[in-house]
VEXDREN-2710 file (C-alpha; in Angstrom, 1 decimal):
% VEXDREN-2710
k/r/px/py/pz
1/MET/5.3/7.0/-6.6
2/THR/2.4/5.5/-4.7
3/PHE/0.7/6.7/-1.6
4/GLN/-1.9/4.7/0.3
5/GLY/-3.7/5.4/3.6
6/GLN/-6.6/3.9/5.6
7/TYR/-8.3/4.4/8.9
8/TYR/-10.8/2.1/10.5
9/GLY/-12.9/1.9/13.7
10/GLY/-15.5/-0.6/14.9
11/LYS/-16.8/-3.1/17.4
12/ALA/-16.5/-6.9/17.4
13/GLY/-19.2/-8.7/19.4
14/GLN/-18.0/-11.8/21.2
15/ASN/-18.5/-14.0/24.3
16/THR/-15.4/-14.0/26.5
17/ALA/-14.4/-16.4/29.3
18/PHE/-13.3/-13.7/31.7
19/ILE/-11.2/-14.2/34.8
20/ASN/-10.4/-11.4/37.2
21/PRO/-6.8/-11.8/38.4
22/ALA/-7.8/-10.3/41.8
23/GLU/-10.6/-12.8/42.2
24/PRO/-9.7/-15.9/40.1
25/GLU/-12.5/-18.0/41.5
26/SER/-15.0/-15.6/39.9
27/ALA/-14.6/-16.8/36.3
28/ILE/-17.5/-15.9/34.2
29/THR/-18.5/-15.8/30.5
30/ARG/-19.6/-12.3/29.5
31/ALA/-20.8/-10.8/26.2
32/GLU/-18.8/-7.8/25.1
33/ASP/-18.1/-5.5/22.2
34/ALA/-14.4/-5.3/21.6
35/ASN/-13.4/-1.8/20.5
36/LEU/-11.1/-1.8/17.4
37/ALA/-9.4/1.2/15.8
38/GLY/-6.4/2.0/13.7
39/GLY/-4.9/3.2/10.5
40/HIS/-1.9/3.1/8.3
41/ALA/0.0/5.1/5.7
42/LEU/2.3/3.7/3.0
43/VAL/4.6/5.5/0.5
44/ARG/6.3/3.5/-2.2
45/TRP/8.8/4.8/-4.8
46/GLN/9.8/2.5/-7.7
47/ARG/12.0/3.1/-10.7
48/THR/12.5/0.7/-13.7
49/THR/15.6/1.4/-15.8
50/SER/15.4/-1.8/-18.0
51/GLU/13.6/-5.1/-18.3
52/ARG/16.0/-6.7/-15.8
53/SER/16.8/-3.7/-13.6
54/ASN/14.6/-1.8/-11.1
55/THR/14.8/-0.2/-7.7
56/ALA/12.1/0.2/-5.0
57/LEU/11.9/1.9/-1.6
58/GLN/8.8/1.6/0.7
59/VAL/8.1/3.3/4.0
60/TYR/5.1/2.1/6.1
61/TYR/3.5/3.3/9.3
62/ASP/0.7/1.5/11.2
63/ARG/-1.2/2.2/14.4
64/THR/-3.6/-0.2/16.0
65/HIS/-5.7/-0.2/19.1
66/ARG/-7.7/-3.1/20.7
67/ASN/-9.6/-3.0/23.9
68/GLU/-11.5/-6.1/25.3
69/LEU/-12.1/-7.8/28.6
70/SER/-9.0/-10.1/28.5
71/PHE/-6.6/-8.0/26.5
72/ARG/-5.8/-4.4/25.8
73/GLU/-3.1/-3.1/23.3
74/THR/-2.0/0.0/21.5
75/ARG/0.8/-0.5/19.0
76/GLN/2.7/1.6/16.5
77/THR/4.9/0.2/13.8
78/VAL/7.4/1.8/11.3
79/ASP/8.8/-0.3/8.5
80/VAL/11.3/0.6/5.8
81/ASP/12.2/-1.7/2.9
82/PHE/14.6/-1.3/0.1
83/GLN/15.3/-3.6/-2.9
84/HIS/17.4/-3.4/-6.1
85/ARG/17.5/-5.8/-9.0
86/PHE/20.1/-5.8/-11.8
87/PRO/21.9/-8.2/-14.2
88/LEU/25.5/-9.0/-13.2
89/VAL/27.8/-8.7/-16.2
90/VAL/31.0/-10.7/-15.8
91/PRO/33.7/-10.6/-18.6
92/PHE/34.1/-13.9/-20.6
93/ILE/31.1/-15.5/-19.0
94/PRO/28.1/-15.7/-21.3
95/VAL/25.5/-16.3/-18.5
96/GLN/24.4/-13.1/-16.8
97/PRO/22.7/-13.9/-13.5
98/ASP/20.0/-11.5/-12.1
99/ILE/21.0/-10.1/-8.7
100/VAL/18.5/-8.9/-6.1
101/TRP/19.8/-7.3/-3.0
102/GLY/18.3/-5.0/-0.3
103/GLY/17.5/-4.6/3.3
104/GLY/14.9/-3.5/5.8
105/TYR/14.3/-2.2/9.2
106/ARG/11.2/-2.4/11.5
107/TRP/10.5/-0.7/14.8
108/THR/7.4/-1.4/16.8
109/VAL/6.4/-0.2/20.2
110/ASP/3.4/-1.3/22.2
111/HIS/1.5/-0.3/25.4
112/LEU/-0.4/-3.2/27.0
113/GLY/-3.1/-3.3/29.6
114/THR/-2.6/-4.1/33.3
115/GLY/-4.8/-6.0/35.8
116/LEU/-6.1/-8.3/33.0
117/PRO/-6.1/-12.1/32.6
118/ILE/-3.4/-11.6/29.9
119/SER/-0.7/-9.2/31.3
120/PHE/2.8/-8.2/30.4
121/ASP/5.9/-7.0/32.2
122/PRO/7.1/-4.5/31.1
123/ILE/3.8/-3.1/29.8
124/ARG/5.6/-1.0/27.2
125/ARG/8.4/-2.3/25.0
126/GLY/10.0/-1.3/21.7
127/LEU/11.3/-4.1/19.4
128/GLN/13.6/-3.7/16.4
129/THR/14.3/-6.0/13.4
130/GLY/16.9/-5.4/10.8
131/ASN/17.9/-7.4/7.8
132/VAL/20.1/-7.4/4.7
133/PHE/19.8/-9.9/1.9
134/ALA/21.1/-10.9/-1.6
135/GLN/19.8/-13.4/-4.1
136/ALA/20.9/-14.6/-7.5
137/ASP/19.0/-16.2/-10.4
138/VAL/21.5/-18.2/-12.4
139/PRO/20.5/-19.9/-15.7
140/LEU/22.8/-23.0/-15.7
141/VAL/21.4/-24.4/-19.0
142/GLU/19.4/-22.0/-21.1
143/ASP/15.6/-22.7/-21.0
144/ARG/16.3/-26.0/-19.2
145/LEU/18.0/-25.6/-15.8
146/LYS/18.0/-22.6/-13.4
147/LEU/19.4/-22.1/-9.9
148/THR/18.1/-19.5/-7.5
149/ALA/20.2/-19.0/-4.3
150/GLY/20.3/-16.4/-1.7
151/ILE/21.1/-15.5/1.9
152/LYS/19.6/-13.1/4.5
153/PHE/21.1/-11.8/7.7
154/LEU/18.5/-10.9/10.3
155/ASP/18.9/-9.3/13.7
156/HIS/16.2/-8.7/16.3
157/THR/15.9/-7.4/19.8
158/TYR/15.1/-10.9/21.1
159/THR/17.6/-12.9/19.0
160/HIS/20.8/-11.8/17.2
161/GLY/22.9/-12.9/14.3
162/ASN/20.6/-15.1/12.2
163/PHE/21.9/-16.3/8.8
164/LEU/19.0/-17.6/6.6
165/PRO/20.2/-19.3/3.3
166/ASN/17.9/-20.6/0.6
167/ALA/18.3/-22.4/-2.7
168/ARG/15.9/-23.6/-5.5
169/LEU/16.6/-25.6/-8.6
170/LEU/14.2/-25.8/-11.6
171/TRP/14.7/-28.3/-14.4
172/THR/12.4/-28.2/-17.5
173/PRO/13.6/-31.1/-19.8
174/ASP/10.8/-30.2/-22.3
175/ALA/7.8/-28.0/-22.7
176/LYS/5.5/-30.5/-21.1
177/GLN/7.1/-31.2/-17.7
178/SER/9.2/-29.6/-15.0
179/PHE/10.9/-30.7/-11.8
180/TRP/11.9/-28.5/-8.9
181/ALA/13.5/-28.8/-5.5
182/SER/14.3/-26.3/-2.7
183/ALA/15.9/-26.0/0.7
184/THR/15.6/-23.1/3.1
185/ARG/16.4/-22.1/6.6
186/SER/14.0/-19.8/8.4
187/ILE/13.1/-18.7/11.9
188/ARG/10.1/-17.7/13.9
189/LEU/10.9/-14.9/16.4
190/PRO/9.6/-15.3/20.0
191/SER/6.4/-13.3/20.5
192/ARG/5.8/-10.6/23.0
193/PHE/3.7/-12.9/25.1
194/GLU/6.2/-15.8/25.0
195/ARG/9.0/-13.5/26.3
196/ASP/7.1/-11.0/28.6
197/GLY/3.6/-12.2/29.2
198/ASN/1.5/-14.3/31.6
199/GLN/-2.0/-15.5/31.6
200/LEU/-4.5/-16.9/34.1
201/ILE/-6.4/-19.9/32.7
202/ARG/-9.3/-21.9/34.0
203/ASP/-8.9/-25.6/33.4
204/GLY/-12.0/-27.3/34.6
205/ALA/-12.3/-26.6/38.4
206/GLU/-8.6/-25.5/38.6
207/PHE/-6.9/-22.2/37.8
208/ILE/-3.5/-22.3/36.1
209/ARG/-1.0/-19.5/35.5
210/LEU/0.9/-19.7/32.2
211/ILE/4.1/-17.6/32.4
212/SER/6.6/-16.5/29.8
213/ASN/10.3/-17.3/29.4
214/PRO/12.7/-14.4/28.9
215/HIS/15.4/-16.8/27.7
216/LEU/13.4/-18.3/24.7
217/LEU/15.4/-18.8/21.5
218/ALA/14.0/-18.3/18.0
219/GLU/12.3/-21.3/16.6
220/THR/14.4/-22.5/13.6
221/LEU/13.3/-24.4/10.5
222/TRP/15.1/-26.3/7.8
223/GLY/12.5/-26.9/5.0
224/PHE/12.9/-29.2/2.0
225/GLU/10.4/-29.3/-0.9
226/THR/10.3/-31.0/-4.2
227/GLY/7.7/-31.2/-7.0
228/TYR/6.8/-32.4/-10.5
229/ARG/4.4/-31.0/-13.0
230/ARG/3.3/-32.8/-16.2
231/GLN/1.1/-31.6/-19.0
232/ILE/-0.4/-35.0/-19.9
233/THR/-2.5/-33.8/-22.7
234/SER/-3.5/-30.4/-24.0
235/ASP/-6.5/-30.5/-21.6
236/LEU/-5.1/-32.3/-18.6
237/SER/-2.2/-31.4/-16.2
238/VAL/-1.0/-32.8/-12.9
239/ASP/1.1/-31.3/-10.1
240/ILE/2.6/-33.3/-7.3
241/ALA/4.6/-31.7/-4.4
242/GLY/6.1/-33.1/-1.2
243/PHE/7.8/-31.4/1.7
244/PHE/9.7/-32.2/4.9
245/ASN/10.1/-29.5/7.7
246/ASP/12.5/-29.9/10.6
247/TYR/11.8/-27.5/13.5
248/ASP/14.0/-26.9/16.5
249/HIS/13.4/-24.9/19.6
250/SER/9.6/-25.2/19.1
251/SER/7.5/-24.1/22.0
252/SER/6.4/-26.5/24.8
253/GLU/5.2/-26.2/28.4
254/SER/6.6/-27.4/31.7
255/GLU/5.2/-27.2/35.2
256/VAL/7.7/-25.2/37.3
257/ALA/5.5/-24.8/40.4
258/PRO/2.1/-25.9/41.6
259/ALA/-0.5/-24.6/39.2
260/THR/2.2/-22.7/37.3
261/ILE/3.3/-23.6/33.7
262/GLN/6.2/-22.0/31.9
263/ILE/6.7/-21.7/28.1
264/MET/9.9/-23.7/27.0
265/ASP/11.7/-24.0/23.7
266/GLN/12.9/-27.6/23.8
267/ARG/10.4/-29.3/21.5
268/HIS/11.7/-30.8/18.2
269/THR/9.1/-31.3/15.5
270/HIS/9.0/-33.0/12.1
271/ILE/6.2/-32.0/9.7
272/PHE/5.9/-33.7/6.3
273/GLY/3.3/-34.4/3.7
274/PHE/2.4/-34.0/0.0
275/GLU/-0.2/-32.4/-2.2
276/VAL/-1.7/-33.5/-5.6
277/TYR/-3.4/-30.9/-7.9
278/SER/-4.9/-31.4/-11.3
279/GLN/-6.7/-29.4/-13.9
280/TRP/-8.9/-31.0/-16.5
281/ASN/-10.6/-29.0/-19.3
282/ALA/-13.3/-31.6/-20.0
283/PHE/-15.0/-29.4/-22.6
284/ASP/-14.5/-25.9/-23.9
285/ARG/-17.0/-24.7/-21.4
286/LEU/-16.3/-27.0/-18.4
287/ARG/-13.2/-27.3/-16.2
288/PHE/-12.4/-29.4/-13.1
289/MET/-9.7/-28.6/-10.6
290/PRO/-9.4/-31.3/-7.8
291/SER/-6.7/-31.3/-5.1
292/TYR/-5.7/-33.5/-2.1
293/SER/-3.2/-32.8/0.6
294/HIS/-1.9/-35.0/3.4
295/LEU/-0.1/-33.7/6.5
296/GLN/1.8/-35.6/9.3
297/VAL/3.2/-34.0/12.5
298/ARG/5.7/-35.7/14.8
299/ASN/6.5/-34.0/18.1
300/MET/9.5/-34.9/20.2
301/VAL/9.1/-33.3/23.7
302/PRO/11.5/-33.8/26.7
303/LEU/10.2/-35.8/29.6
304/GLY/8.0/-33.7/31.9
305/GLN/7.0/-31.3/29.2
306/GLU/3.9/-31.0/27.0
307/ALA/3.1/-29.6/23.6
308/GLU/-0.1/-28.7/21.9
309/SER/-0.9/-30.9/18.9
310/GLY/-3.8/-31.8/16.7
311/GLY/-4.3/-28.2/15.5
312/ASP/-3.9/-29.0/11.8
313/PRO/-6.1/-31.2/9.5
314/LYS/-4.4/-34.4/8.4
315/HIS/-6.5/-34.7/5.2
316/GLN/-7.9/-32.0/2.9
317/PHE/-9.8/-32.5/-0.4
318/THR/-11.1/-29.7/-2.6
319/LEU/-12.8/-29.7/-6.0
320/ARG/-13.4/-26.5/-8.1
321/THR/-15.5/-26.5/-11.2
322/GLN/-16.0/-23.7/-13.7
323/LEU/-18.9/-23.9/-16.2
324/ASP/-19.7/-21.3/-18.9
325/LEU/-23.5/-21.9/-19.2
326/VAL/-24.1/-19.5/-22.1
327/LYS/-22.3/-16.5/-23.4
328/ASN/-21.4/-14.1/-20.5
329/VAL/-23.0/-16.4/-17.9
330/GLU/-20.7/-18.4/-15.5
331/LEU/-21.4/-21.0/-12.8
332/ASP/-18.6/-21.8/-10.4
333/ALA/-18.6/-24.4/-7.6
334/PHE/-16.1/-25.0/-4.8
335/PHE/-16.5/-28.1/-2.6
336/ARG/-14.1/-28.9/0.2
337/HIS/-13.6/-31.6/2.9
338/ILE/-11.5/-30.6/5.9
339/ASP/-10.4/-33.2/8.4
340/LYS/-10.9/-32.9/12.1
341/LEU/-8.7/-30.9/14.5
342/PRO/-8.6/-33.1/17.6
343/GLY/-6.4/-30.8/19.6
344/LEU/-9.0/-28.0/19.3
345/ARG/-12.0/-30.4/19.5
346/VAL/-13.2/-29.3/16.0
347/ALA/-15.0/-32.0/13.9
348/SER/-14.4/-32.6/10.2
349/TYR/-16.7/-30.8/7.9
350/GLN/-17.8/-30.4/4.3
351/ALA/-18.7/-27.2/2.6
352/LEU/-19.9/-26.0/-0.8
353/ASP/-19.9/-22.5/-2.3
354/LEU/-21.6/-21.6/-5.6
355/ARG/-21.4/-18.5/-7.7
356/LEU/-23.6/-17.5/-10.6
357/ALA/-22.4/-14.5/-12.6
358/TRP/-23.6/-12.5/-15.6
359/LYS/-21.3/-10.2/-17.5
360/PRO/-23.4/-7.9/-19.8
361/LYS/-20.1/-6.1/-20.6
362/SER/-16.5/-6.9/-20.1
363/ASN/-16.2/-4.5/-17.2
364/VAL/-19.6/-5.1/-15.6
365/GLU/-20.6/-8.1/-13.5
366/PHE/-23.7/-9.1/-11.6
367/SER/-23.4/-12.2/-9.4
368/VAL/-25.2/-14.3/-6.8
369/ILE/-23.0/-16.2/-4.3
370/GLY/-23.9/-18.9/-1.8
371/GLN/-21.4/-19.9/0.8
372/ASN/-21.4/-23.0/3.1
373/LEU/-24.6/-24.3/1.6
374/LEU/-24.4/-27.9/2.9
375/GLN/-25.3/-27.1/6.5
376/SER/-26.7/-24.1/8.5
377/HIS/-23.4/-23.6/10.4
378/HIS/-20.2/-25.4/11.3
379/GLN/-17.1/-24.8/13.4
380/GLU/-13.6/-24.4/11.8
381/PHE/-11.4/-23.2/14.7
382/ALA/-11.2/-22.6/18.4
383/PRO/-9.3/-19.7/20.0
384/GLU/-6.7/-20.5/22.5
385/LEU/-4.8/-17.4/23.8
386/ILE/-7.8/-15.1/24.2
387/ARG/-10.6/-17.4/25.4
388/THR/-13.5/-16.2/23.4
389/MET/-16.3/-18.6/22.6
390/PRO/-15.9/-20.4/19.3
391/VAL/-17.8/-18.8/16.4
392/GLN/-19.8/-21.0/14.0
393/ILE/-19.4/-20.3/10.3
394/GLN/-23.0/-19.7/9.0
395/ARG/-24.6/-20.4/5.6
396/GLY/-24.8/-17.2/3.6
397/VAL/-26.3/-16.0/0.3
398/PHE/-25.6/-12.5/-1.1
399/GLY/-25.4/-10.5/-4.3
400/ARG/-22.6/-8.5/-5.8
401/PHE/-22.2/-5.8/-8.4
402/THR/-18.7/-5.1/-9.9
403/LEU/-17.7/-2.2/-12.2
404/ARG/-14.1/-2.0/-13.4
405/PHE/-12.8/1.2/-14.9
END
């Protein structure tokens, strides 16, 4: 039995582009301290009866409050989750698959502000989500080929009767290599804003109203992935993975009246790419872990509609190194290159983090950490819904003491 609870309160300083709905021409940028508060409590009961059989029940409550110039929300959430795992014994069949089944229920209710640039109608709404699922791990060939397959049924206030299957196949022809492939269907539920909200936006010298759509469907995804791992030598391994995602009913925008844009769900999107990761233990004390990922996005939008794009980096490269200088002294480095985000007007950047740690005992650590050391500051993202001014990520150096007991 586990119990966990937390409460927090604080202020977040920011510069907000604020528009008064009663006087839209009086758009200003104002410094503010957004008030944040909330807390949660969690109870989890778990029982293990054997190596392949266990049961878990979790109940969670969360309350959050946020108050700022453009947005105000108080939300309460209750979540219940149950899961049971056991081996399925079938007479005359030597293979015993592991079965996992369970279900969950979530209820969330909000109270949102009125007379703000981001408003909702109704200002108070309760949303419910329920699901049941089952999954089986089936060893088709012992220690060589395994199939994992499952299905979930999900029902929500906004969208009903969603069946979500998934399957994964793992083949390990020998101890040095493995192949895997997976297919899954998933959904993204419409957000509260997409169904019930509207926003007043300043676009240059014009003011545009973005309105919701109460008829939006859930965004659906068919995702396909495959990968290969090879232990080339005892010191060198390589992982290669590729994916193709097919999205339907993705969000787009259409002008339905002068200076009025409505959210639609008629965009079709293909996202595909690959990633390469390697680990090389050059020496007993020195290790290198480079990775590269490539991403492509293809949007298909009906004539007369628009969709946001350019919010994901096309190229990413990282390099991690770990060096044991002397006994109990470690030096770690993490370099990364992140490609530009043209849709958010964010330039590409490079960053380097360093960590020097000394462990006088196995449970004691003193460390000095430097983050984003290559430049004094850089931008990584730009907010869209709540129009706060972009925050620059600054260079930082700090010390840390860790005691484990």
